[in-house]
N, C-alpha and C positions, 0 to 999 in steps of 0.2 A: 421948509419941508423937512419933516423928521426922517430919521433913518428908516423907520417902518414905511413911511410914505414913499421914500425913494425905492425901497425894495419892492413895494407893490407896483410902482410905476415900471420898474425894470421887468417885472414878471409880465405885466400887461403888454409892454412894448415887445418883449421877446415872443409872446404868443401871437401878436398881430403881425410882426415881421415874418415869422415862420409861415403864417397863413398866406400872406402876400407872396412870399417866395414860392410856395407850393402852387398858387394860382398862376404865377408867371411861368413856372415850369410847364404847367399843363398847356399853355398856349403854343408850345413847340413840341409837345409830346409826339412820339412816333417818328421823330427825325432820326437819321442814321448815326448821329453822334450824341453823346450825353450832355446833360446840363453842365457837368464839371468840365467837359472838353470845350464847351462854348466859353466857359470862364477862362480857360487857358487861352483861347483865341483872343478874348478881350484883353488879356494881359500882354499880348503881343502886338496890339494895335499901334502902340507908340514906337515900335521898332524891335529889332532882334534882341533876344535876351538869352542869358546863360541858363542852362537847365537847373543849376543850383539855385539861382534867383527865383525861378518859377516854382520850384519845389518849396522853397521857404515862404514865398507869397501865398501859396495855396495850402500851406500847413500839412504837406505830405513829405514822405521820404523820397530821396532821389530815385530809387528804383520804381516807385509808383509813378512819378512824373515821367520817367523814361518810357514806361508802358503807354501812358497817355499820348506822349509825343509820337511814339512809333505808330500808334493807331491813326493819329491825325496826319502823319506823314504818308501813311499807306492810302489814306483817303484823298491825298493831294491838297490838304488844307494848310500845311506848314512845310517848310523846307529847312534843312540845316545849312549853315554857312560858317565860314571862318570868322573869328572875332578880329576886327581890324586892329585892336590893341594888342592881341596876342594870338599869333597864327596857330598855336598849339590848342587853343580853346575853340570849341564849336558853339555856335549860337543857334537859336531857332527863330524863324521869322514867318510871318503870314505869307501865303501865296495869294495871288489875285482871287482864286476860288475861295480861299479861307476868308479873305476880307469880304467877299460878296455874301458868303454864307452867314458870317457874323452880322453883317448889315441887315440881311433878311430877317434873322431872328430878332434883332433889336427892333426893327420896324413892326414885327408882329406883336412884340411885347408892348411897345408904345401904343399901338392901335388898341390893344386890349385895355391898357390903363386909361386911355383917352375915353373909351366907351364907359368904363366904370366911373371915372371922374364926372362924366356927363350926367350920371344918375344922381349925383350928390347935389345938395343945395349950394347956392353961391357962398353962403357962410361956411359950409363944410369945406368947400374947395379953398376958400381964403384961409381957413385954419390950417390946412395942409401946407399951403404956400408959406405961411408964417413959420411953421414948424421945420421946414426943409433945411434952413441954415443950421439949426441946432442938431438935426439928424446928421447932416454932413460933418459937423464938428465931432460927433460921437464916432463916426467912421474913421476919423483921422487921429483919434487919441491913441 
């Protein structure tokens, strides 16, 4: 594949990913918290995290992440806790309500994707299945 081919593929991939993300966002439109806040909830699924880690992961400044966490805390979806490794540091973790809300959003998005995938041919579904490991690799680069 030439550099021009790679560039064209990157442009098409970017366009299609943006379209898919927008469609998935619409599946949960009208919820009391934003898509970005759901992203933060997802980042906390594995356990408590420092605010600086969350800000870095989401590509935002610490004050921006602080505002998001404050809103999520006010909604009862996250709680602050002491870092077991350093009592001076505060971490953020999911509450049971936050975990339930995240699960509900994920289920809605999976149901939407399942319906959309059902409208494809078996060959198209197989092509997506084959492409998933490469897409996952792109996301870890």
